[in-house]
N, CA, C and O of each residue as an XYZ file, in Angstrom:
392
protein
N     212.944    -26.452    168.580
C     213.245    -25.501    167.542
C     214.551    -25.897    166.884
O     215.473    -26.389    167.535
N     214.612    -25.674    165.588
C     215.830    -25.948    164.844
C     216.010    -24.836    163.808
O     215.043    -24.346    163.225
N     217.262    -24.455    163.597
C     217.576    -23.457    162.572
C     218.646    -24.014    161.649
O     219.549    -24.731    162.080
N     218.528    -23.674    160.384
C     219.515    -24.057    159.377
C     219.981    -22.791    158.677
O     219.195    -21.868    158.462
N     221.255    -22.749    158.322
C     221.732    -21.594    157.582
C     222.633    -22.035    156.445
O     223.236    -23.108    156.470
N     222.700    -21.171    155.454
C     223.614    -21.333    154.324
C     224.070    -19.926    153.981
O     223.248    -19.015    153.889
N     225.359    -19.740    153.791
C     225.841    -18.396    153.515
C     227.014    -18.433    152.552
O     227.692    -19.450    152.409
N     227.238    -17.307    151.899
C     228.404    -17.169    151.039
C     228.675    -15.688    150.787
O     227.797    -14.841    150.947
N     229.879    -15.408    150.400
C     230.329    -14.054    150.092
C     230.103    -13.784    148.604
O     230.306    -14.662    147.767
N     229.684    -12.566    148.289
C     229.535    -12.141    146.905
C     230.452    -10.946    146.671
O     231.128    -10.492    147.594
N     230.479    -10.445    145.465
C     231.344     -9.298    145.171
C     230.832     -8.015    145.824
O     231.587     -7.050    145.941
N     229.570     -7.981    146.251
C     229.026     -6.776    146.886
C     228.698     -6.969    148.365
O     228.173     -6.049    148.993
N     228.987     -8.111    148.930
C     228.682     -8.377    150.337
C     228.337     -9.835    150.533
O     228.596    -10.667    149.663
N     227.756    -10.145    151.675
C     227.422    -11.535    151.957
C     225.929    -11.782    151.783
O     225.121    -10.853    151.798
N     225.584    -13.051    151.617
C     224.206    -13.526    151.681
C     224.152    -14.577    152.775
O     224.958    -15.507    152.786
N     223.215    -14.436    153.689
C     223.060    -15.375    154.803
C     221.597    -15.796    154.825
O     220.721    -15.001    155.165
N     221.341    -17.031    154.468
C     219.989    -17.578    154.432
C     219.740    -18.342    155.735
O     220.506    -19.237    156.092
N     218.679    -17.990    156.431
C     218.362    -18.615    157.712
C     216.938    -19.152    157.670
O     216.001    -18.419    157.350
N     216.777    -20.430    157.994
C     215.458    -21.072    158.097
C     215.225    -21.458    159.538
O     216.093    -22.054    160.175
N     214.040    -21.117    160.062
C     213.695    -21.382    161.454
C     212.429    -22.235    161.491
O     211.416    -21.889    160.883
N     212.500    -23.346    162.207
C     211.360    -24.251    162.358
C     211.139    -24.541    163.829
O     212.099    -24.658    164.591
N     209.871    -24.659    164.242
C     209.603    -24.895    165.660
C     208.321    -25.688    165.855
O     207.507    -25.855    164.946
N     208.184    -26.160    167.063
C     206.923    -26.741    167.500
C     205.969    -25.588    167.815
O     206.416    -24.453    167.984
N     204.683    -25.855    167.897
C     203.760    -24.786    168.295
C     204.105    -24.252    169.684
O     204.656    -24.973    170.516
N     203.782    -23.011    169.920
C     203.965    -22.354    171.222
C     205.423    -22.268    171.651
O     205.741    -22.484    172.821
N     206.304    -21.954    170.717
C     207.713    -21.770    171.055
C     207.837    -20.541    171.955
O     207.115    -19.560    171.776
N     208.744    -20.596    172.910
C     208.920    -19.453    173.803
C     209.715    -18.357    173.104
O     210.556    -18.628    172.246
N     209.437    -17.130    173.482
C     210.160    -15.981    172.905
C     211.646    -16.081    173.206
O     212.475    -15.771    172.351
N     211.986    -16.509    174.404
C     213.397    -16.615    174.788
C     214.133    -17.645    173.940
O     215.286    -17.437    173.562
N     213.473    -18.739    173.648
C     214.097    -19.795    172.844
C     214.367    -19.288    171.422
O     215.440    -19.518    170.863
N     213.394    -18.605    170.858
C     213.556    -18.035    169.524
C     214.687    -17.015    169.512
O     215.532    -17.033    168.617
N     214.708    -16.131    170.494
C     215.757    -15.100    170.546
C     217.142    -15.724    170.663
O     218.096    -15.220    170.071
N     217.264    -16.797    171.404
C     218.563    -17.450    171.545
C     219.034    -18.039    170.214
O     220.217    -17.948    169.885
N     218.138    -18.630    169.457
C     218.504    -19.151    168.134
C     218.920    -18.008    167.201
O     219.916    -18.118    166.487
N     218.161    -16.924    167.210
C     218.508    -15.785    166.366
C     219.841    -15.177    166.794
O     220.666    -14.832    165.947
N     220.055    -15.045    168.105
C     221.315    -14.495    168.618
C     222.488    -15.346    168.166
O     223.506    -14.816    167.720
N     222.355    -16.654    168.277
C     223.420    -17.573    167.868
C     223.759    -17.375    166.380
O     224.932    -17.320    166.010
N     222.741    -17.268    165.545
C     222.981    -17.097    164.115
C     223.547    -15.722    163.781
O     224.381    -15.610    162.882
N     223.124    -14.687    164.470
C     223.679    -13.360    164.218
C     225.140    -13.279    164.658
O     225.947    -12.622    164.001
N     225.483    -13.934    165.753
C     226.888    -13.997    166.168
C     227.712    -14.765    165.143
O     228.840    -14.382    164.835
N     227.154    -15.841    164.619
C     227.827    -16.622    163.575
C     228.035    -15.774    162.320
O     229.098    -15.820    161.701
N     227.024    -15.010    161.956
C     227.118    -14.134    160.797
C     228.241    -13.111    161.002
O     229.037    -12.876    160.092
N     228.308    -12.508    162.180
C     229.360    -11.520    162.466
C     230.746    -12.156    162.470
O     231.721    -11.535    162.047
N     230.829    -13.378    162.942
C     232.113    -14.073    162.960
C     232.593    -14.386    161.540
O     233.775    -14.236    161.229
N     231.667    -14.819    160.689
C     232.026    -15.181    159.321
C     232.299    -13.966    158.433
O     233.150    -14.021    157.546
N     231.574    -12.872    158.674
C     231.668    -11.684    157.818
C     231.840    -10.429    158.671
O     230.956     -9.573    158.682
N     232.946    -10.301    159.378
C     233.129     -9.146    160.265
C     233.178     -7.835    159.475
O     233.865     -7.732    158.458
N     232.449     -6.857    159.956
C     232.454     -5.503    159.376
C     232.098     -5.472    157.893
O     232.582     -4.609    157.161
N     231.266     -6.396    157.447
C     230.839     -6.417    156.052
C     229.336     -6.168    155.974
O     228.582     -6.558    156.866
N     228.917     -5.517    154.899
C     227.490     -5.361    154.627
C     227.001     -6.594    153.892
O     227.772     -7.269    153.210
N     225.727     -6.882    154.032
C     225.176     -8.025    153.334
C     223.683     -8.122    153.535
O     223.038     -7.198    154.030
N     223.154     -9.248    153.146
C     221.717     -9.489    153.222
C     221.457    -10.743    154.045
O     222.050    -11.796    153.808
N     220.565    -10.609    155.012
C     220.077    -11.736    155.807
C     218.669    -12.034    155.327
O     217.784    -11.183    155.417
N     218.458    -13.246    154.816
C     217.096    -13.661    154.462
C     216.646    -14.656    155.520
O     217.427    -15.494    155.970
N     215.405    -14.558    155.905
C     214.904    -15.397    156.980
C     213.570    -16.005    156.570
O     212.628    -15.292    156.225
N     213.504    -17.313    156.611
C     212.252    -18.036    156.365
C     211.878    -18.747    157.659
O     212.744    -19.259    158.367
N     210.591    -18.775    157.959
C     210.154    -19.420    159.191
C     208.812    -20.097    158.963
O     208.061    -19.749    158.051
N     208.532    -21.077    159.822
C     207.307    -21.847    159.630
C     206.095    -21.148    160.231
O     206.213    -20.084    160.839
N     204.937    -21.755    160.055
C     203.675    -21.145    160.467
C     203.484    -21.088    161.976
O     202.566    -20.421    162.454
N     204.336    -21.778    162.740
C     204.207    -21.774    164.197
C     204.814    -20.536    164.838
O     204.633    -20.306    166.034
N     205.524    -19.745    164.064
C     206.192    -18.558    164.597
C     205.532    -17.323    164.011
O     205.370    -17.217    162.795
N     205.150    -16.390    164.871
C     204.501    -15.176    164.399
C     205.533    -14.211    163.826
O     206.617    -14.032    164.382
N     205.177    -13.600    162.712
C     206.086    -12.664    162.038
C     206.516    -11.532    162.970
O     207.689    -11.156    162.987
N     205.567    -10.980    163.752
C     205.930     -9.862    164.621
C     206.916    -10.286    165.707
O     207.700     -9.461    166.176
N     206.893    -11.547    166.114
C     207.863    -12.042    167.085
C     209.265    -12.068    166.470
O     210.241    -11.718    167.133
N     209.361    -12.477    165.220
C     210.645    -12.458    164.508
C     211.144    -11.019    164.394
O     212.295    -10.733    164.722
N     210.289    -10.122    163.936
C     210.697     -8.732    163.727
C     211.100     -8.064    165.035
O     212.094     -7.339    165.074
N     210.344     -8.296    166.108
C     210.677     -7.720    167.408
C     212.001     -8.256    167.915
O     212.810     -7.506    168.463
N     212.226     -9.547    167.737
C     213.476    -10.160    168.184
C     214.665     -9.599    167.416
O     215.677     -9.244    168.019
N     214.557     -9.515    166.097
C     215.637     -8.962    165.287
C     215.874     -7.490    165.625
O     217.019     -7.041    165.668
N     214.806     -6.746    165.862
C     214.934     -5.344    166.235
C     215.733     -5.201    167.530
O     216.513     -4.261    167.686
N     215.532     -6.141    168.454
C     216.283     -6.131    169.711
C     217.770     -6.343    169.515
O     218.571     -5.962    170.369
N     218.152     -6.953    168.390
C     219.557     -7.178    168.072
C     220.105     -6.103    167.124
O     221.250     -6.195    166.681
N     219.296     -5.092    166.812
C     219.758     -4.017    165.959
C     219.540     -4.247    164.476
O     220.030     -3.470    163.656
N     218.816     -5.296    164.113
C     218.501     -5.557    162.706
C     217.129     -4.951    162.452
O     216.105     -5.510    162.845
N     217.125     -3.783    161.781
C     215.878     -3.036    161.641
C     215.440     -2.820    160.207
O     214.275     -2.501    159.966
N     216.319     -2.981    159.267
C     215.996     -2.684    157.880
C     215.319     -3.866    157.215
O     215.919     -4.930    157.066
N     214.079     -3.680    156.819
C     213.336     -4.698    156.081
C     213.118     -4.152    154.682
O     212.672     -3.017    154.515
N     213.429     -4.953    153.686
C     213.240     -4.508    152.304
C     211.753     -4.335    152.015
O     210.948     -5.187    152.389
N     211.385     -3.249    151.356
C     209.970     -3.032    151.037
C     209.475     -4.046    150.006
O     210.241     -4.560    149.191
N     208.167     -4.317    150.070
C     207.551     -5.186    149.075
C     207.723     -6.671    149.340
O     207.470     -7.483    148.451
N     208.145     -7.046    150.532
C     208.329     -8.458    150.838
C     206.982     -9.118    151.100
O     206.028     -8.472    151.534
N     206.925    -10.416    150.826
C     205.700    -11.182    151.078
C     205.361    -11.149    152.572
O     206.236    -11.308    153.423
N     204.097    -10.942    152.866
C     203.660    -10.982    154.253
C     203.389    -12.412    154.702
O     203.569    -12.748    155.872
N     202.959    -13.246    153.772
C     202.628    -14.627    154.114
C     202.736    -15.456    152.853
O     202.190    -15.100    151.809
N     203.440    -16.558    152.961
C     203.591    -17.415    151.786
C     203.776    -18.843    152.264
O     204.629    -19.114    153.109
N     202.992    -19.744    151.733
C     203.140    -21.157    152.051
C     203.738    -21.838    150.821
O     203.108    -21.908    149.766
N     204.952    -22.335    150.976
C     205.590    -23.019    149.864
C     205.220    -24.497    149.851
O     205.061    -25.094    148.786
N     205.086    -25.081    151.026
C     204.746    -26.497    151.134
C     204.190    -26.737    152.521
O     204.768    -26.309    153.520
N     203.071    -27.422    152.574
C     202.503    -27.762    153.862
C     201.991    -29.192    153.782
O     201.289    -29.562    152.842
N     202.345    -29.972    154.760
C     201.908    -31.368    154.787
C     200.964    -31.542    155.963
O     201.267    -31.145    157.088
N     199.837    -32.130    155.689
C     198.860    -32.415    156.731
C     198.692    -33.918    156.793
O     198.350    -34.566    155.804
N     198.934    -34.456    157.965
C     198.764    -35.916    158.122
C     197.308    -36.249    158.327
O     196.621    -35.632    159.142
N     196.849    -37.216    157.592
C     195.468    -37.652    157.737
C     195.421    -38.799    158.757
O     196.264    -39.697    158.748
N     194.450    -38.745    159.601
C     194.287    -39.824    160.591
C     193.718    -41.038    159.885
O     192.791    -40.940    159.082
N     194.292    -42.172    160.202
C     193.799    -43.411    159.589
C     192.569    -43.879    160.345
O     192.481    -43.730    161.564
N     191.649    -44.429    159.633
C     190.433    -44.916    160.255
C     190.639    -46.356    160.704
O     191.289    -47.145    160.016
N     190.096    -46.681    161.831
C     190.201    -48.039    162.362
C     188.887    -48.738    162.316
O     188.789    -49.895    162.725
């Protein structure tokens, strides 16, 4: 599993963009540890500030696992009207014939 983040402060709060990628069958504990690390980083960078956390993840991670994990850390507010499923880019390797 690998996570990437990009963040910055705005005049009304912070924006923290988090991308999560994994191999199939990632463990719940591994995912939670990555999320915990990023949430601690967010708190360190923007202590006591309001802001927006955006999270993108690949098809190997179930949405409900992300939501349950974030809920365990006290992140419960999801903006209404968000996409339930969106594929921006998917690459499928074709097997070469011999």
